[in-house]
C-alpha positions as CSV (number, residue, x, y, z in Angstrom):
1,M,0.0,0.0,0.0
2,A,2.8,2.5,1.0
3,K,4.5,1.5,-2.6
4,A,1.6,3.1,-4.6
5,A,1.5,5.6,-2.3
6,R,4.3,6.7,-3.5
7,A,3.7,6.4,-7.1
8,A,1.2,8.4,-6.8
9,Q,2.9,10.8,-5.2
10,A,5.2,11.0,-7.9
11,W,2.7,10.7,-10.5
12,R,0.7,13.8,-8.9
13,A,4.2,15.3,-8.6
14,Y,4.6,14.9,-12.5
15,K,1.4,16.0,-13.5
16,Q,2.3,19.5,-11.4
17,V,5.4,20.1,-13.5
18,S,3.5,19.7,-17.0
19,Q,0.8,21.8,-16.4
20,P,0.4,25.4,-18.3
21,G,1.7,28.0,-16.2
22,S,3.4,26.0,-13.3
23,P,6.9,26.3,-12.9
24,G,8.6,23.5,-14.9
25,F,11.1,20.8,-13.8
26,G,13.9,23.0,-14.1
27,T,13.2,25.8,-12.4
28,R,11.6,24.1,-9.5
29,L,15.3,22.0,-9.4
30,R,17.1,25.4,-9.6
31,A,14.7,26.8,-6.7
32,I,15.6,23.9,-4.3
33,P,19.1,25.4,-2.8
34,K,17.2,28.7,-2.2
35,M,14.1,27.2,-1.1
36,I,16.3,25.6,1.7
37,G,18.1,28.8,2.7
38,A,14.5,30.9,3.3
39,V,13.2,27.6,5.0
40,T,16.2,28.1,7.5
41,R,16.1,31.7,7.4
42,G,12.7,31.7,8.7
43,Q,11.6,33.7,5.5
44,Y,9.6,30.9,3.9
45,P,6.0,30.5,5.4
46,G,5.3,27.4,3.3
47,M,7.9,24.9,5.1
48,T,8.3,24.2,8.4
49,K,12.0,23.1,9.4
50,S,10.6,19.8,10.6
51,K,9.5,18.4,7.2
52,L,13.0,20.1,5.8
53,A,14.5,17.6,8.1
54,M,12.6,15.0,7.1
55,L,13.7,15.4,3.2
56,G,17.4,16.0,4.4
57,L,16.9,12.5,6.3
58,G,15.8,10.9,3.2
59,V,18.8,12.3,1.5
60,V,20.6,10.8,3.7
61,Y,18.9,7.2,3.7
62,I,19.2,6.8,0.0
63,L,23.1,8.1,0.2
64,S,23.5,6.1,3.2
65,P,25.7,2.7,2.8
66,I,23.5,1.1,5.9
67,D,19.8,0.2,5.4
68,I,16.5,-1.1,6.9
69,V,16.6,-3.5,4.3
70,P,19.5,-4.6,3.3
71,D,20.6,-4.3,-0.6
72,F,21.6,-7.7,-1.1
73,L,17.7,-9.1,-0.4
74,V,17.6,-8.0,-4.0
75,L,14.4,-6.9,-4.7
76,V,13.2,-5.5,-1.8
77,G,16.2,-4.3,-0.8
78,V,16.0,-1.8,-4.0
79,A,12.6,-1.3,-3.8
80,D,12.6,0.6,0.1
81,D,15.6,2.9,-1.5
82,F,13.7,3.8,-4.6
83,G,9.9,4.3,-2.2
84,V,11.9,6.9,-0.4
85,F,13.4,8.4,-4.0
86,L,10.2,8.4,-5.1
87,W,8.7,10.0,-1.7
88,L,11.6,12.2,-1.9
89,A,11.3,13.6,-5.3
90,G,7.8,14.1,-5.2
91,S,8.0,16.0,-1.9
92,L,11.0,18.3,-3.5
93,L,9.2,18.9,-7.2
94,G,5.8,19.8,-5.0
95,E,7.3,22.1,-2.0
96,S,9.4,23.8,-4.8
97,G,6.7,24.2,-6.7
98,R,4.8,25.8,-4.4
99,Y,7.9,28.0,-3.2
100,V,8.6,29.5,-7.0
101,D,5.2,30.6,-6.7
102,W,5.6,32.0,-3.3
103,E,8.4,33.7,-4.7
104,R,6.7,35.2,-7.5
105,R,3.7,36.6,-5.8
106,N,6.2,38.0,-3.5
107,I,8.4,39.8,-5.9
108,Q,5.2,40.8,-7.8
109,A,3.6,42.2,-4.2
110,K,7.2,44.5,-4.0
111,A,6.7,45.9,-7.7
112,F,3.4,46.5,-7.7
113,P,2.5,47.5,-3.7
114,S,-1.3,48.1,-2.9
């Protein structure tokens, strides 16, 4: 069940990226470092530091040679890493898209104050 949820989240992220007017894939990827900085400085209210920490733990889990399910259990060991990757990719693409939208609204508000 969890694998299907991760795959569905990745599919939703893909659909968001491909919508007209939505920030594209490259824009979202380039926004990730700025988003991380804005979250750590407390400037971006759309994401908490705890969610950022969870995303960081996902990166560490993927890169770490230590797994909950060892990779020598070929299908199962790789599937857990892939599941975490799908969750991480979906979360980062979704969050960075919201960040780009938030950033555009703030720039527009500063350029055209009411």
